[in-house]
C-alpha positions, 0 to 999 in steps of 0.5 A, a space after each residue: 297112621 295119620 288116618 288113625 290120628 285124625 280119627 282119634 282127634 275127631 272123637 267126641 264125648 259121645 264116643 266115651 262111656 264111664 262105667 261104674 261098678 255097683 254091687 250093693 244097694 246102699 253106698 257108704 258115705 265115701 262111695 256117695 261122695 265119689 259117685 256125686 263127683 263123677 256125675 257132677 263132673 262127667 255129666 256130658 258122657 254116657 254114665 253106665 252102672 254095671 251091676 248084678 242082674 238081681 240087684 235093685 238100685 231103683 232108689 239110686 237111679 231115682 237120685 241119679 237120673 243120668 245113670 244108665 244100667 248094664 246087667 251082668 250075672 250075679 256070679 260076676 260080682 260075688 267077690 273081687 276074683 269074680 269081678 276080676 274075671 268079668 273085666 277080662 271077658 270079651 262080652 264085657 267090652 262087647 256091651 260097649 262096642 258102640 263107644 271108642 273108650 271106656 273109663 272104669 270108675 270104681 267107687 273108691 275113685 275121685 275125679 277133679 275136673 273133666 279132662 276125659 275127652 282130652 285123654 282119650 284123644 291122645 290115643 293110648 290103649 290104657 291109662 291108670 295110676 302108675 306103680 311107683 318104686 319102694 323108696 317112694 312108696 315106703 314113705 307112706 307105708 302101703 300094705 297093698 304095695 307090699 302085697 303086690 310086690 310079693 305077688 310078682 315074686 311068686 309069679 315070675 321065676 326068671 331071676 332077671 324078671 324077679 328084680 322088682 325094678 322091672 315092674 316099677 313105673 309101669 302104668 297102671 292101676 285098673 280101678 280108675 282107668 281109661 281103656 280102648 274098647 276095640 283093643 280090649 275086645 281084641 285082647 280078651 278074644 285072642 287070650 280067652 283060653 289063657 285068661 281062663 287058665 291064669 284066673 283059675 280059682 285054684 291059683 293065687 289071685 291075679 289082679 286084672 291090671 297086673 295080668 294085662 301088663 305081665 302076660 300080654 306080650 305079643 306086639 300087636 296086642 300090647 297095650 300102648 300106655 304113657 310114661 309114668 310121669 304123664 300117667 301121674 297127670 291122669 291118676 295117682 294112687 300109690 305114693 300119692 304125696 310124692 306124686 303130687 309134689 312131682 306133678 308140681 302140686 297140680 291135681 291129676 284128672 282123678 285118683 284111686 283109693 282116695 278113702 283107703 286108710 293109707 291115703 285118706 289123710 292126704 286126699 281128704 285135705 285136698 278134696 275138702 279144699 277143692 
């Protein structure tokens, strides 16, 4: 264990890759803002766009010379369900096996400052914005939260597990998330057949970040995550106003879904001042 900790402490920025999914040639104003900030703040890391093989992003690459590219089948980006399957495939993580950690940076994320190496050196397997309970989230009324709650109720039949409190304060959202690549390769290899079953097109949509929390129960494959209060220092999404106050009004490393309707009034004010 001491050897592992020493190995993690020796990690450098070259050991971390920032993965940016892009699936269209023209970005929106807000997506451009997210990408600009990503490239500006995280320029010392490998920045890799993952995209459909047929998508021409030469114009984008001409403006962002630091970006590298990894192509995947067009089918992997046809819709949210398809992308969900992509990030639960072993091949996805094998493409980045030369790195130790991956930051998935969807273009509705925003990063405030470079703390990426510091977070990776803490040795967690996965960090994302935590899911917060109804009494907090209800203050700003989030439709995504309610959909997620209904999804859990459909998924879990056990009366004990159906209690929503079982899922609150867990870590967390995948749209802006740090992942241990070796651990993700192990999980996606071990659970390959089960993942195919869980994500079958005939079944209700199963978010990949939720699946990782609910289904991966074997001890050696469970993702090591921080407590919710520490994870709020990494990222915020649901209950952002409460989370910001709870975090002593200190901005996190980044946030997710910042320009979505429920969150834009809050985050836009902070981003404008930053």
